[in-house]
N, C-alpha and C positions, 0 to 999 in steps of 0.2 A: 315844677311838678305838673304832671298831667292829672286832671280831675275828670273822672268818668261819672256822669250823672245818668243813672238809669231810672226811668219811670217804671213803676210796678206794672205787671201785666193787667189785662182787663179784669176788673172786679165784677162781682155779680150786680152791683149798682151801676157801674159804668155801662154794662150791657143794656140796662133799662133807662139810660140817660137820667140818672138820679144823682143829685149833688151829695157828695159824701162828707167833705170836710174831714173831721177827725173820727167819724164813725168807723168802727173796726170791722170792716167788711172783707170777707175772703175773696180770693181769686175765683173767677169762673173757670170752667173747663177750658175755654178758649184762652183765657189768661195764662193758665198753666202751660198750655202748648206754646203760646207766644214766648214765655220766659225760657222754656226749654230750647226753642229755636235760637234764642239770643245767646245761649251759653257758649257755643264755639267762638262767637265774636268776642265775647269778654275774655275767654281763655287766650285768644291771640293777642289781646291788648295787655295781658299779664299784670293785672293789678297786684301790688305787693302789700296793700292794706285795704280793708273793706269795712265800711260802716253802713248801717241801715236804719231807716225810721223803724220805730218799735211797733207800728201798726201792722196787723196781720198780713195785709196784701203786699206790703213791702218785704216783710220777713220771709214770706213764701217765695217771693220773686228772688230774693238774695240766695236762698237755698237752691232754687231750681237753676240759677245761672252759675252755680258752682261755689257759692260762698256761704254755706250754712252757719259758719262760725263768725260771720260779720258782727262787729260790735253794735249793740243796740244804742241808738242815739235819738232820744225823744225830741230834741230840737229840730230834727228833720221831719217831724210830723207835718201833714198838710195844714193849710190855714184853717182856722176854726171859722165855720160859716154861720154859727149861731142859729137863728130861727129858720134858716134855709136848709139846715141839715135834713136829709131824707126827702127833700122836695124834688119833684120832677123839673128838669131844666126847661122843657117846653112850657110847662105851666108857669114857671117863674118869669120867663120871657113874655108870655102872653099877659101876665098880670102887670108887669112894669119893665118893658124892654130897656128903658134908659137906666134903671137901677141895676139891671143885670149887666149891661154894657159897662156901667161905672165900676161894678165889682170886678169885672174882668180887667179893667184898666187900672185897678188899684186905688180908685178914688171913692168908692162906695163901700160902706160897712153894713152888712145886714144886722138887724137887732141881735145883740148878744155876741156878735162875731168879732173877729180879731182885726185890728187896724193893720193895713198893708205894710206900713213902714216898720211897725214893731215885728211883724212876721218876717220881713226881709232881714231885719237885724238879728233875730234869733237863728235863722237858717244860716246866715253868713258867719255868725260867731262860731257855729259848729265846725264849719270848714276851716276858718282861720285858726281855730284851736288845734285841729289836726296838723296844720302847717307848722305851728309852733313846736309840736312834738317832733316833727322832722322825721327823716329816714325813708319816707315813701317817695319813690319816683313816680308811681302811678297810684292814685287813691280812687277807689270805687265807692260811690255813695248811691245807695238804692233808696229812692225817695218818691216824690209825688210831682204831678204836673205844676202845681203852684210853687213848690220849692224850686223847681228848675227855672221857672220864670223869675222868681225872686233873685236867684243867684246870677242869672244873666243880667238882671238890672244892676246888682251890686258890682259885678266884675267887668261887665261890658257896657254898662250905662244904657242898656236897651229898656225902654219903658214897657210895662206889661202889655199895653195896647198894641205894641209893635210885634208881638210874638204869638204865634199860634200855640195852642196847647201841644206839649210833647205827646207823641203817640204812646199808647200802652206798650210796655216792653221795648222801648226805644232807648238809644244811648246818645248822649250829647257829650262832647269832649271839649275841655278848655285847657290851655297851657297857661299856668299861673307863675308869675315871678315869685321868688321866695318870700317877699314881703306882702304879697297879695295886692300890690298896687297897680300891676299891669297884667292884662290877660289877653289871650288871643283865642278866637273860636276856631277849633279844628274840625268839629263835626257837630251837626245838629239833626236830631230827630231821625237817626238811622235805625231802621228795623231790618231784621234778617229776612231777606227774600221778598219784601213787599214795601210799598209806600203807603202812608196814611196821612193825607193832608186835611182831613176833617175829623180829628180825634175828639173824644169827649173831654169835657172839663173834669 
């Protein structure tokens, strides 16, 4: 099965370099344009089943890339960042760069936040459940940057510290064996018409 992982387009908080976690923030105007630009790419890849995080920025992206009826899957929500939600990323780094780097590496949990391994387990379980249902040759999952890093760790054994954030409105593709035990990376961080090697968390 081919798994297409699409990060939502730029949100209003992404634009201001504010950490979102599970805050339900809409897309910015640029984010909507990014998602619309990705739509022809997704159409060419021909997903035959689509799921999406139930957060607004992912649902909006799913609709704009041509899948307004994608099934809502709360397990694909972004990692919960606890006390850091709504905080400026530059301010967090200035206050404790080591803690922020540890969070990006999956080794630090902000107060009230979600443990990385538990987050990885819930996101992975959602994809594995779709594989058990069967029937999809290409599964589209519209989600978040953290979810994509978590799934790359689960299926490709890449540590989060080894992966840059997926760009807004980018697609990453994996080819998964039916049992989910083996995976190959087909595409990473592809955006329609442009590259972004310094995307926001």
